[in-house]
ZARO-329873 format. One line per field, with one value per residue (C-alpha): x, y, z; residue in one letter. Coordinates in steps of 0.05 Angstrom, whole numbers, plus 32768, in hexadecimal, padded with zeros to 4 digits. Each point is the difference from the previous one (the first is absolute). Layout:
// residues N
east	[X / ...]
north	[Y / ...]
up	[Z / ...]
type	[a / ...]
This chain:
// residues 114
east	[872A / 7FF8 / 802B / 8043 / 7FF6 / 7FF5 / 8041 / 8026 / 7FE6 / 8028 / 8047 / 8020 / 7FC8 / 7FCB / 800D / 7FC3 / 7FFB / 8011 / 7FDF / 8006 / 7FD6 / 7FBA / 7FFD / 8008 / 8002 / 8036 / 7FE6 / 8014 / 8016 / 804B / 8031 / 8027 / 803F / 7FE1 / 7FEA / 8047 / 801B / 7FCE / 8014 / 804B / 7FF4 / 7FD8 / 8033 / 8039 / 7FDF / 7FD7 / 803A / 800C / 7FBC / 8012 / 8001 / 8038 / 8024 / 7FFC / 7FB4 / 7FFA / 802C / 7FD5 / 7FC0 / 801C / 8015 / 7FBB / 7FDC / 8027 / 7FF9 / 7FCA / 7FD1 / 801C / 8047 / 7FE6 / 7FE0 / 8042 / 8026 / 7FCE / 8000 / 804B / 800B / 7FD1 / 7FD2 / 7FBD / 7FCA / 7FC7 / 7FDD / 8004 / 8010 / 8040 / 7FEA / 800B / 8035 / 802A / 8043 / 800C / 8013 / 7FBD / 8017 / 7FCA / 800C / 7FCC / 8003 / 7FD9 / 7FD9 / 8029 / 803D / 7FD6 / 7FD8 / 7FF0 / 7FC3 / 7FC9 / 8008 / 804A / 800E / 801F / 803E / 8015]
north	[85E2 / 7FED / 8019 / 7FF0 / 803A / 8031 / 7FEB / 800B / 8047 / 8014 / 8019 / 8017 / 7FE6 / 802E / 803C / 8025 / 8017 / 8049 / 8039 / 804B / 8029 / 8014 / 8045 / 8034 / 804C / 8027 / 8034 / 8037 / 7FFB / 7FF5 / 7FFF / 7FC3 / 8023 / 800A / 7FB7 / 7FE9 / 802B / 7FE2 / 7FBA / 800F / 801D / 7FC3 / 7FCD / 8028 / 8002 / 7FBF / 7FD2 / 802C / 7FEC / 7FB6 / 7FC1 / 7FE4 / 8029 / 7FC5 / 7FFE / 804B / 7FFA / 7FC6 / 8028 / 803C / 7FD5 / 7FE0 / 8043 / 801A / 7FC1 / 7FE2 / 7FD3 / 7FBD / 8014 / 801F / 7FBE / 7FDB / 8032 / 7FFB / 7FB4 / 7FF8 / 8032 / 7FD9 / 803B / 7FEE / 8029 / 8016 / 802E / 7FEC / 8047 / 7FFC / 8037 / 7FD0 / 7FC9 / 7FD9 / 7FDE / 7FBA / 801B / 8023 / 8048 / 802B / 8029 / 8035 / 801F / 803F / 7FFC / 8037 / 7FD2 / 7FCA / 8027 / 8046 / 8024 / 800E / 804B / 8004 / 8040 / 7FF4 / 802B / 801B]
up	[8745 / 8049 / 8038 / 7FDF / 7FCF / 8039 / 8021 / 7FBF / 7FFC / 803D / 7FFE / 7FC0 / 7FD4 / 801D / 7FD3 / 7FE7 / 7FB9 / 8003 / 7FDA / 7FFA / 8030 / 7FEA / 7FDF / 8036 / 8008 / 8024 / 8032 / 7FCE / 7FB8 / 7FFB / 7FC6 / 7FEB / 801A / 8045 / 7FFF / 7FF0 / 8039 / 8031 / 7FEA / 8008 / 8046 / 8014 / 7FE8 / 8020 / 8044 / 8003 / 8016 / 803D / 801C / 8007 / 7FD7 / 7FD6 / 7FCB / 7FCF / 8006 / 7FF6 / 7FC2 / 7FE6 / 800D / 7FDB / 7FC5 / 7FFF / 8005 / 7FC4 / 7FD5 / 7FD4 / 8026 / 7FE8 / 8013 / 8041 / 8012 / 7FF4 / 802B / 8039 / 7FFE / 7FFD / 8039 / 802D / 8009 / 8020 / 7FDD / 802E / 7FCE / 7FB7 / 7FEB / 802B / 8030 / 803B / 8000 / 8032 / 7FFE / 801A / 8044 / 8007 / 7FF4 / 7FE0 / 7FC1 / 7FED / 7FBB / 7FEE / 7FBF / 7FE1 / 7FFC / 7FDE / 7FCC / 7FE8 / 801A / 7FCD / 800D / 7FED / 7FD9 / 7FBC / 7FF7 / 7FBC]
type	[x / x / x / x / x / x / x / x / x / x / x / x / x / x / x / x / x / x / x / x / x / x / x / x / x / x / x / x / x / x / x / x / x / x / x / x / x / x / x / x / x / x / x / x / x / x / x / x / x / x / x / x / x / x / x / x / x / x / x / x / x / x / x / x / x / x / x / x / x / x / x / x / x / x / x / x / x / x / x / x / x / x / x / x / x / x / x / x / x / x / x / x / x / x / x / x / x / x / x / x / x / x / x / x / x / x / x / x / x / x / x / x / x / x]
């Protein structure tokens, strides 16, 4: 490959292959309804902490999509993925976006509601 390949990996072509977070446990068992409320609160407030609205929207769409579509959303939005599970990302201006695991996947101790 040589050094020409390493130069090509910079810029837009440097996206990492994303994946869902590893199985995780919430501090206490929660219902799916509680999980959805936590997610809504996060997405409603996250843009107020900085970054671009378009990137937050892309991150939300990716978090709620299947992995192959999520990858396409991330790539087309120019999101720079720091952690492959999307918990830490940056935009092209260097703004940092941190996503909690609960917006990316369900905990293993979610309570099934009837």
